[in-house]
C-alpha positions in Angstrom: -238.8 38.8 165.6 -237.8 41.4 163.3 -235.1 44.7 162.9 -235.4 47.6 160.7 -232.1 47.9 158.9 -231.8 50.6 156.8 -229.8 49.7 153.0 -227.8 52.3 151.7 -225.9 52.1 148.5 -223.8 55.3 145.9 -226.1 55.0 143.6 -229.1 54.1 145.2 -232.0 56.1 147.8 -231.7 54.7 151.4 -234.9 52.1 151.7 -235.5 50.2 155.1 -236.4 46.6 155.2 -237.3 44.3 158.1 -234.4 42.2 158.8 -235.4 38.9 160.9 -232.8 38.1 163.6 -232.8 34.6 165.7 -231.5 34.0 168.8 -230.1 30.5 169.7 -229.0 28.7 172.6 -226.3 26.3 172.5 -227.0 24.5 176.1 -223.3 23.8 176.8 -223.2 20.0 175.9 -223.9 20.2 172.0 -221.6 23.7 171.9 -219.2 21.1 173.2 -219.7 18.5 170.4 -220.7 21.3 167.9 -217.0 22.4 168.6 -214.9 19.0 169.0 -216.8 18.4 165.2 -215.8 21.0 163.1 -212.6 20.7 164.9 -212.7 17.0 163.6 -213.6 18.6 160.2 -210.6 21.5 159.9 -207.3 18.2 161.1 -209.2 15.6 157.9 -209.6 18.6 155.3 -205.8 19.2 155.8 -204.9 15.5 156.1 -206.5 15.8 152.4 -205.0 18.7 151.5 -201.4 17.7 152.3 -201.9 14.5 151.0 -203.2 15.6 147.7 -200.1 18.0 147.8 -197.9 15.2 148.2 -199.1 13.6 145.0 -199.8 15.9 143.3 -195.9 17.0 143.9 -194.5 13.2 143.1 -192.8 11.9 140.4 -195.3 9.1 140.1 -197.9 11.0 141.4 -198.1 8.5 144.2 -197.6 8.6 148.0 -194.1 6.8 149.7 -197.1 4.9 151.5 -198.6 3.7 148.4 -195.0 3.5 146.8 -193.6 2.0 149.6 -197.0 -1.2 149.7 -196.0 -1.5 146.2 -192.9 -2.6 146.1 -193.9 -5.1 149.3 -196.6 -6.8 147.3 -194.6 -7.0 143.4 -192.0 -8.4 146.7 -194.5 -11.2 148.1 -195.2 -11.7 143.8 -192.1 -12.2 143.7 -191.3 -14.9 146.4 -195.1 -16.6 145.9 -193.2 -17.5 142.1 -190.1 -18.8 143.0 -192.4 -20.9 146.2 -194.3 -21.8 143.4 -191.7 -22.8 141.1 -190.0 -24.7 144.3 -192.9 -26.8 144.9 -193.1 -28.3 141.0 -189.1 -28.5 140.8 -189.2 -30.7 143.7 -192.9 -33.2 142.9 -190.6 -33.7 139.5 
């Protein structure tokens, strides 16, 4: 199906063109699914932008969760090294 439209521009003469029209009807379940996907995409995008903002504003260039995880990893490495040195001393 097409519709005749008139295009006007202040410096050009008016022109009539055929423009295709689309009648797209979704069944209710498809519409609900599409709406849910759009909401999920918007939520995901907001979270990504928020994390990028936190990273950009942090002094270390890391998220607070990453800094915490890094501190825990360092503590575990330190404990492991102490445990290994204690084991090697007790074997002698």
